[in-house]
C-alpha positions in Angstrom: 27.6 -6.8 -25.4 30.0 -9.7 -25.1 33.4 -10.4 -23.6 35.1 -9.4 -26.8 33.3 -6.0 -26.8 33.9 -5.3 -23.1 37.4 -6.6 -22.9 39.2 -3.7 -24.8 37.3 -1.1 -22.7 38.1 -2.8 -19.4 41.8 -3.4 -20.5 42.3 0.3 -21.4 41.4 1.4 -17.9 42.8 -1.5 -15.9 46.2 -1.8 -17.7 46.8 1.9 -17.2 45.9 1.5 -13.5 48.3 -1.4 -13.2 51.1 0.5 -15.0 50.6 3.3 -12.5 50.7 0.9 -9.5 53.9 -0.7 -10.8 55.6 2.6 -11.2 54.8 3.8 -7.7 57.8 4.3 -5.5 57.5 1.9 -2.6 57.7 4.7 0.0 54.6 6.3 -1.5 52.4 3.4 -0.5 52.2 4.7 3.1 51.2 8.3 2.0 47.7 9.1 3.1 45.0 11.8 3.1 42.6 11.3 5.9 42.0 7.5 6.3 43.0 6.6 2.8 46.6 5.5 1.9 47.9 4.6 -1.5 48.5 1.1 -0.4 45.0 0.7 1.0 43.5 1.9 -2.3 45.5 -0.6 -4.3 44.3 -3.4 -1.9 40.7 -2.2 -2.0 40.7 -2.1 -5.8 41.7 -5.8 -5.9 39.1 -6.7 -3.3 36.4 -5.0 -5.3 37.4 -6.9 -8.4 37.2 -10.2 -6.6 33.8 -9.2 -5.1 32.4 -8.2 -8.5 33.6 -11.4 -10.1 31.6 -13.3 -7.5 28.5 -11.1 -7.2 27.9 -10.4 -10.9 29.8 -13.1 -12.8 29.3 -16.1 -10.5 33.1 -16.8 -10.0 33.7 -17.7 -6.3 36.5 -16.3 -4.3 39.7 -18.4 -4.3 39.6 -21.2 -1.8 42.5 -19.7 0.1 40.8 -16.3 0.2 42.1 -13.0 -1.0 45.7 -12.3 -0.2 46.2 -9.7 2.5 49.6 -8.2 2.0 50.9 -5.4 4.0 49.7 -2.2 2.4 53.3 -1.1 2.2 54.6 -4.2 0.3 54.8 -3.0 -3.3 55.5 -6.3 -4.9 52.7 -8.2 -3.1 50.2 -5.4 -3.9 51.1 -5.5 -7.6 50.8 -9.4 -7.5 47.4 -9.0 -5.9 46.2 -6.6 -8.6 47.4 -9.0 -11.3 45.6 -11.9 -9.6 42.3 -10.0 -9.1 42.3 -8.9 -12.7 43.0 -12.4 -14.0 40.2 -13.7 -11.7 37.7 -11.2 -13.1 38.8 -11.8 -16.7 38.2 -15.5 -16.3 34.7 -14.8 -14.9 33.9 -12.4 -17.7 35.0 -14.8 -20.3 32.7 -17.5 -19.0 29.5 -15.6 -19.5 27.2 -16.2 -22.4 25.8 -13.3 -24.5 22.5 -13.6 -22.7 24.1 -13.5 -19.2 25.8 -10.2 -19.9 22.3 -8.6 -20.1 20.6 -10.5 -17.3 20.1 -8.7 -14.0 21.8 -10.3 -11.0 20.9 -9.6 -7.3 23.9 -8.5 -5.3 24.6 -6.8 -2.0 24.7 -3.6 -4.0 21.3 -4.3 -5.5 20.4 -5.6 -8.9 22.7 -5.0 -11.9 23.7 -6.7 -15.1 27.3 -7.7 -15.7 27.6 -5.0 -18.3 26.5 -2.4 -15.7 28.9 -4.0 -13.2 31.9 -3.6 -15.5 30.9 0.1 -16.0 30.9 0.5 -12.2 34.3 -1.1 -12.0 35.8 1.1 -14.7 34.5 4.1 -12.8 35.8 2.7 -9.5 39.2 2.1 -10.9 39.4 5.5 -12.5 38.2 7.2 -9.3 40.9 5.5 -7.2 43.6 6.3 -9.8 42.7 10.0 -9.3 42.8 9.6 -5.5 46.3 8.0 -5.7 47.5 11.0 -7.8 46.0 13.4 -5.3 47.6 11.6 -2.3 51.0 11.6 -4.0 50.7 15.4 -4.4 49.2 16.2 -1.1 49.5 13.2 1.2 51.5 12.8 4.3 53.5 10.0 5.8 51.7 8.5 8.8 54.7 9.6 10.9 54.4 13.3 10.0 
């Protein structure tokens, strides 16, 4: 499995997630269920992409670190999601065919980059579902 094989699968999930994030009303970012807010899920999704790029694809975090926008700043959260995806895509593109199938040790345990992308696809889809649930049933922190 190579970049050209994985890319359309990743893009199908990730582009839909970004489209959803861009369409969110800014006031929905603060909605939450329990400890999870929509804004925090968007930020967390970007953080996971940066971490996976480093852990499984060998692309270091940006020198300036990961942006930490307010979880209620819609524009900055969308920019962070775009940047984290670009960072991951660069990391994926740099792998050789052999590296895609080579197990890598990580804080999550051993995994190949192919398996890691599978986890990220699942992760992104799971948080998309949570965002939808929070929009339907969440409360503003002031309620």
